[in-house]
C-alpha positions in Angstrom: 72.7 -44.8 -104.9 71.5 -47.8 -107.0 68.1 -49.5 -106.5 69.9 -52.6 -105.4 71.7 -50.8 -102.6 68.5 -49.0 -101.5 66.7 -52.4 -101.3 69.5 -53.9 -99.3 69.5 -51.0 -96.9 65.7 -51.2 -96.4 65.8 -55.0 -95.8 68.5 -54.5 -93.2 66.4 -51.9 -91.5 63.5 -54.2 -91.4 65.6 -57.0 -90.0 67.1 -54.8 -87.3 63.6 -53.5 -86.3 62.3 -57.1 -86.1 65.2 -58.2 -83.9 64.8 -55.2 -81.6 61.1 -55.8 -81.4 61.7 -59.5 -80.4 64.2 -58.5 -77.7 61.7 -55.9 -76.3 59.0 -58.5 -76.1 61.2 -61.0 -74.4 62.3 -58.4 -71.9 58.8 -57.0 -71.3 57.1 -60.4 -71.0 59.6 -62.9 -69.4 59.0 -66.6 -70.1 58.2 -68.7 -67.1 59.8 -72.0 -66.7 57.4 -75.0 -66.5 57.2 -77.1 -63.4 57.7 -80.6 -64.8 59.1 -82.7 -62.0 61.4 -85.5 -63.2 61.1 -87.6 -60.1 57.5 -88.2 -59.0 57.6 -90.7 -56.2 54.0 -91.8 -55.5 52.5 -90.5 -52.2 51.2 -92.9 -49.6 47.6 -93.8 -49.4 47.3 -91.2 -46.6 47.2 -88.4 -49.1 45.4 -90.0 -52.0 42.4 -91.3 -50.2 40.4 -88.1 -49.8 37.5 -87.4 -52.2 36.9 -84.1 -53.9 33.7 -83.1 -52.2 33.7 -80.2 -49.9 31.6 -77.3 -48.5 31.5 -75.8 -52.0 28.1 -75.1 -53.6 26.8 -73.9 -56.9 29.8 -75.2 -58.7 32.4 -73.4 -56.6 35.8 -75.0 -55.9 36.2 -76.9 -52.7 39.1 -76.8 -50.2 42.2 -77.5 -52.4 45.9 -77.8 -51.4 48.2 -76.1 -53.8 50.9 -78.8 -53.7 51.6 -82.1 -55.3 49.1 -84.7 -53.8 49.6 -87.9 -55.8 53.3 -87.7 -55.5 55.8 -86.5 -52.9 56.9 -82.9 -53.4 60.3 -81.4 -52.6 61.6 -78.5 -50.6 65.0 -77.4 -49.2 63.3 -75.3 -46.5 63.0 -76.5 -42.9 60.0 -74.1 -42.6 58.3 -74.2 -45.9 55.4 -72.1 -47.0 52.2 -74.1 -47.5 49.3 -72.8 -49.6 45.7 -73.8 -50.4 42.6 -72.4 -52.1 39.3 -71.6 -50.3 35.9 -70.6 -51.7 34.8 -69.3 -48.3 36.6 -67.6 -45.3 35.9 -70.2 -42.6 38.7 -71.4 -40.3 40.8 -74.4 -41.2 42.6 -76.8 -38.8 46.2 -77.5 -39.6 48.2 -80.6 -38.7 51.7 -81.7 -39.5 53.1 -85.2 -39.3 56.5 -86.9 -39.9 56.7 -90.4 -41.4 58.5 -92.9 -39.2 60.7 -95.8 -40.3 57.5 -97.9 -40.9 56.1 -95.1 -43.2 53.4 -94.2 -40.6 52.7 -90.5 -40.0 53.3 -89.3 -36.5 51.8 -85.9 -35.5 54.3 -83.1 -34.7 53.2 -80.2 -32.5 49.6 -79.2 -31.8 46.6 -78.7 -34.1 46.4 -75.1 -35.2 43.2 -73.2 -35.9 43.8 -70.8 -38.8 41.6 -68.0 -40.2 41.4 -67.9 -44.0 40.3 -65.7 -46.8 38.5 -66.4 -50.1 41.1 -67.4 -52.6 44.8 -68.3 -52.1 45.8 -68.8 -48.4 49.5 -69.1 -47.3 51.0 -70.5 -44.1 54.7 -70.5 -43.3 55.4 -73.3 -40.8 54.7 -71.7 -37.4 57.7 -71.2 -35.0 56.0 -73.2 -32.3 56.7 -76.3 -34.5 60.2 -77.7 -34.5 62.3 -77.1 -37.6 62.0 -79.9 -40.1 64.8 -82.4 -40.8 66.6 -82.8 -44.0 66.0 -86.3 -45.5 62.7 -86.7 -43.7 59.2 -87.0 -45.4 56.3 -85.1 -43.9 52.5 -84.9 -44.4 50.6 -81.6 -43.9 46.8 -81.6 -43.5 44.1 -79.0 -43.6 40.5 -79.7 -42.7 37.2 -77.9 -42.3 33.8 -78.9 -40.8 31.1 -79.3 -43.4 27.6 -80.5 -42.7 28.7 -82.1 -39.4 31.5 -84.0 -41.2 35.1 -82.9 -41.5 36.6 -82.4 -45.0 40.3 -83.4 -44.9 43.0 -82.6 -47.5 46.6 -83.8 -47.2 49.9 -83.5 -49.2 53.4 -85.0 -48.6 56.8 -83.6 -49.2 60.5 -84.4 -48.5 63.1 -81.9 -47.3 66.3 -82.3 -49.4 69.8 -81.0 -48.9 70.0 -77.3 -50.0 73.7 -77.9 -50.8 72.5 -79.8 -53.9 71.6 -76.5 -55.5 73.9 -73.7 -56.6 73.7 -70.5 -54.5 72.1 -68.1 -56.9 71.5 -64.4 -56.5 68.2 -63.6 -58.2 67.5 -60.2 -59.9 63.7 -60.7 -60.2 60.8 -62.8 -59.0 60.4 -64.5 -62.4 64.1 -65.5 -62.3 63.8 -67.2 -58.9 60.5 -68.9 -59.8 62.1 -70.3 -62.9 65.1 -71.5 -61.0 63.1 -73.4 -58.4 60.6 -74.8 -60.9 63.4 -76.2 -63.0 64.9 -77.9 -59.9 61.5 -79.5 -58.9 61.2 -77.4 -55.8 57.4 -76.8 -55.8 57.2 -75.1 -52.4 59.9 -72.5 -53.1 58.7 -71.8 -56.6 55.1 -71.1 -55.4 56.4 -69.0 -52.5 58.4 -66.8 -54.8 55.5 -66.5 -57.3 53.1 -65.3 -54.6 55.5 -62.6 -53.4 54.3 -60.1 -56.0 50.6 -60.8 -55.9 47.6 -59.2 -54.4 46.0 -60.8 -51.3 44.3 -64.1 -52.3 45.5 -64.0 -55.9 47.9 -66.2 -57.8 49.3 -63.7 -60.3 50.6 -64.7 -63.7 53.6 -66.9 -62.6 51.5 -68.5 -59.8 48.7 -69.4 -62.3 51.3 -70.9 -64.6 52.7 -73.0 -61.8 49.3 -74.3 -60.7 48.5 -75.2 -64.3 51.7 -77.1 -64.4 50.8 -78.8 -61.1 47.5 -80.0 -62.5 49.4 -81.5 -65.5 51.9 -83.2 -63.2 49.5 -85.1 -61.0 49.5 -88.8 -61.8 46.5 -91.1 -62.0 47.3 -93.9 -59.5 45.4 -96.1 -57.1 42.0 -97.6 -57.5 39.2 -96.3 -59.7 37.8 -94.1 -56.9 41.2 -92.5 -56.2 41.8 -91.9 -59.9 38.4 -90.3 -60.3 39.1 -88.1 -57.3 42.5 -87.1 -58.8 40.8 -86.2 -62.1 38.4 -84.0 -60.3 41.2 -82.4 -58.4 43.0 -81.7 -61.7 39.9 -79.9 -63.0 39.7 -77.8 -59.8 43.4 -76.8 -60.1 42.8 -75.8 -63.7 39.9 -73.6 -62.6 42.0 -72.0 -59.9 44.8 -71.3 -62.4 42.3 -69.6 -64.8 41.2 -67.2 -62.0 44.5 -65.3 -61.4 
């Protein structure tokens, strides 16, 4: 066999090995789609007004909803899963409201007292609340008592028609997270990401989503509101870094 043929054979082997290696890496470490919502309708002042102070001390992260706060999120679920971060395990009070035709939030159901854990907390809309209505916009609120003053955090979302999306059969959690993230469905994407995590943790795909969430928040409102949003972005980035 000539030196030319030997060199060609060796180069082909190297190329084949490189391709196989790349395929293996892509399979072993699936890429996560980024949550980059195309339509970010600004939330009402009801959600943007809250400051970033909380019961946190020594640089710890205060009560933080893991959902779009400066704009209105989207879900197809009539009982979405809601999530937030806690630095302590004290109880939170949960409220839900529906916006009326004048864009005023009207409370639905009773206030719920919910025990929490340190880290990521999840709440699927309880069954003693009515199912949500497609086309309506809602506000969810969590609050805690801190130094004789309640700390309140709110976020807004709209329930959209599930028929707008294709009916997909997912073969993995990462596949479902990618699908929902690509379709701007924050609540579904985070719910899927948290399925494979330890209690109170985000996991890799959840951390990626929260990092994307921080990047997606928009600086709107007055100077105080923008400062509060910037602080919230920093807290979300810290939460994402602690998987």
